[in-house]
C-alpha positions as CSV (number, residue, x, y, z in Angstrom):
1,I,231.0,89.3,115.9
2,R,232.7,89.3,119.4
3,S,232.6,85.5,119.5
4,L,234.3,85.3,116.2
5,G,236.8,87.9,117.3
6,S,237.6,85.9,120.5
7,A,238.1,82.8,118.5
8,R,240.5,84.6,116.2
9,Q,242.6,85.8,119.2
10,D,242.5,82.6,121.2
11,N,246.2,81.9,121.5
12,G,246.7,82.0,117.8
13,R,244.4,79.0,117.4
14,S,243.0,78.7,113.9
15,F,239.4,77.9,113.1
16,D,237.8,76.6,110.0
17,I,236.8,79.2,107.4
18,N,234.7,78.5,104.4
19,F,235.3,81.5,102.1
20,K,232.0,81.1,100.1
21,A,229.8,80.2,103.1
22,D,231.2,82.6,105.7
23,L,231.5,85.7,103.6
24,P,227.9,86.6,102.6
25,P,226.5,86.9,106.1
26,L,229.4,89.0,107.1
27,V,228.8,91.5,104.2
28,D,225.3,92.3,105.5
29,L,226.7,93.3,108.9
30,F,228.5,96.3,107.3
31,L,225.0,97.7,106.7
32,Y,223.5,97.1,110.2
33,T,226.3,97.1,112.8
34,R,226.3,100.4,114.6
35,Q,228.9,100.2,117.4
36,G,232.3,101.5,116.3
37,D,234.2,98.8,118.2
38,L,232.2,96.0,116.6
39,R,232.7,97.5,113.1
40,A,236.5,97.5,113.7
41,E,236.3,93.9,114.8
42,L,234.2,93.2,111.7
43,C,237.0,94.5,109.5
44,E,239.5,92.3,111.3
45,I,237.3,89.2,110.7
46,L,236.8,90.2,107.1
47,E,240.5,90.3,106.6
48,L,240.9,86.8,108.1
49,I,238.2,85.3,105.9
50,L,239.4,87.0,102.7
51,A,242.9,85.6,103.3
52,G,241.5,82.3,102.1
53,S,240.6,83.7,98.7
54,E,242.5,83.7,95.5
55,A,242.8,87.5,95.2
56,S,246.1,89.4,94.8
57,A,247.6,89.6,98.3
58,S,248.7,93.2,97.9
59,E,245.3,94.4,96.5
60,L,243.5,92.4,99.2
61,S,245.6,94.1,101.9
62,K,244.8,97.5,100.3
63,F,241.1,96.7,100.3
64,C,241.1,95.5,103.9
65,G,243.1,98.5,105.0
66,L,240.5,100.7,103.2
67,C,237.7,99.0,105.2
68,K,239.5,99.7,108.4
69,D,240.0,103.3,107.5
70,L,236.4,103.8,106.6
71,N,235.5,102.6,110.1
72,A,238.3,104.3,112.0
73,V,237.7,105.7,115.4
74,S,239.5,108.5,117.0
75,S,242.5,107.7,119.2
76,A,242.2,111.1,121.0
77,K,238.5,111.2,121.9
78,I,236.5,108.2,123.2
79,G,233.4,107.6,121.1
80,E,234.4,109.8,118.3
81,I,235.2,108.7,114.7
82,D,238.4,109.5,112.9
83,Y,237.0,111.9,110.3
84,D,240.4,112.5,108.5
85,R,241.1,108.8,108.0
86,R,237.5,108.1,106.9
87,L,237.4,110.9,104.4
88,A,240.8,110.0,103.0
89,A,239.6,106.4,102.6
90,Y,236.6,107.6,100.5
91,S,239.1,109.4,98.2
92,A,241.1,106.2,97.9
93,I,238.3,104.0,96.7
94,E,238.8,104.8,93.0
95,G,242.4,103.6,93.3
96,L,241.4,100.0,93.9
97,A,242.4,97.6,91.2
98,W,239.2,95.6,91.1
99,A,240.5,93.1,88.5
100,S,243.3,92.1,90.9
101,L,240.7,91.2,93.6
102,G,239.4,88.4,91.3
103,P,236.5,86.5,92.9
104,V,236.5,88.9,95.9
105,A,235.6,91.9,93.7
106,P,231.8,91.5,93.7
107,T,231.8,91.0,97.5
108,A,234.2,93.9,98.1
109,Q,232.0,96.2,96.0
110,K,228.9,95.2,97.9
111,I,230.7,95.8,101.2
112,L,231.5,99.3,100.0
113,L,227.9,99.8,98.9
114,H,226.7,98.9,102.4
115,Q,229.4,101.1,104.0
116,C,228.3,104.1,102.0
117,V,224.6,103.6,102.8
118,F,225.5,103.1,106.5
119,D,227.5,106.3,106.6
120,L,224.9,108.3,104.7
121,T,222.2,107.1,107.1
122,E,223.8,106.7,110.5
123,I,226.8,109.2,110.6
124,D,225.5,112.6,111.5
125,D,228.1,114.6,109.8
126,F,227.8,116.7,106.6
127,S,231.3,115.9,105.2
128,M,230.8,112.1,105.7
129,Q,227.4,112.2,104.2
130,Q,228.7,114.1,101.2
131,A,231.6,111.7,100.8
132,S,229.4,108.6,100.9
133,S,226.9,110.2,98.6
134,E,229.5,111.0,96.0
135,A,230.9,107.4,96.2
136,L,227.4,106.0,95.7
137,K,227.0,108.2,92.6
138,R,230.2,106.9,91.1
139,F,229.1,103.3,91.8
140,I,225.8,103.9,90.1
141,T,227.4,105.4,87.1
142,A,229.9,102.5,87.0
143,C,227.0,100.1,86.6
144,K,226.8,101.2,82.9
145,A,228.3,98.8,80.4
146,G,232.0,99.1,80.4
147,G,232.1,100.9,83.7
148,S,235.5,101.2,85.3
149,F,234.5,99.2,88.4
150,G,233.0,96.3,86.4
151,L,229.6,96.6,88.1
152,G,226.4,95.3,86.5
153,C,222.6,95.1,86.8
154,E,222.7,93.0,90.0
155,Y,224.7,95.7,91.8
156,R,222.5,98.4,90.4
157,E,219.4,96.7,91.7
158,S,221.0,96.2,95.1
159,A,221.7,100.0,95.2
160,Y,218.2,100.7,94.0
161,S,216.7,98.6,96.8
162,L,218.8,100.3,99.5
163,L,218.0,103.8,98.1
164,K,214.3,103.1,98.2
165,V,214.6,102.2,101.9
166,G,216.8,105.3,102.6
167,I,214.3,107.7,101.1
168,H,211.8,106.7,103.8
169,S,214.2,107.5,106.7
170,K,212.7,109.2,109.7
171,K,215.5,111.8,109.4
172,E,214.6,114.6,107.1
173,G,218.3,115.4,106.4
174,V,218.9,111.8,105.3
175,R,215.9,111.7,103.1
176,K,217.2,114.9,101.3
177,E,220.5,113.0,100.6
178,Y,218.7,110.0,99.1
179,L,216.5,111.8,96.7
180,P,219.3,113.1,94.4
181,L,220.8,109.6,94.4
182,L,217.6,108.1,93.2
183,S,217.3,110.8,90.6
184,H,220.8,110.1,89.5
185,L,220.1,106.4,89.2
186,F,216.9,107.1,87.1
187,L,218.8,109.6,84.8
188,E,221.7,107.2,84.3
189,F,219.3,104.3,83.4
190,P,216.2,105.9,81.9
191,V,215.2,102.7,80.0
192,E,215.5,100.4,83.0
193,Y,213.5,102.9,85.2
194,E,211.2,104.3,82.6
195,G,208.7,106.9,84.0
196,M,210.9,107.6,87.1
197,S,213.3,110.1,85.5
198,V,210.8,112.9,86.3
199,L,212.7,113.0,89.6
């Protein structure tokens, strides 16, 4: 991440970006990168790569700004996250116009899925865990046919895979957050997960 960031800032020198090739590996980093400064850098690089897409410039700017807010760090305390910006960003997710993001939409939705799972698992704060959990519930519900976010079975299966991992977390508090999410998924899709709705 830092090497890409350095290249981005190297006297304004541009470097070749392949939208389709460079974006998928970057998406997974939103799930695994823990350091706050690296996540901020990740958001900057994401914005640079997405600039080469065909999405609406205004909606693209809104999405990239949302990613930055979801990973905002405090300007007053070193090592602290900016809770107000992050919680406000979670409230703003539903305001995104997914159709205007065009080919970027599926990737943007997966980034937010990874962001929610990261916050639920790694951020030791009740308000942040609740915000990410509620966002995940909305995403799961939106996987139904005709959902407002245009999500589908591939996204649902991605969420299911991540939830299964989360329920085996070493942290008891995290496991307690994942169980209701799995239950919600099974209740929303009883046919697809027949036999699991007992949760």
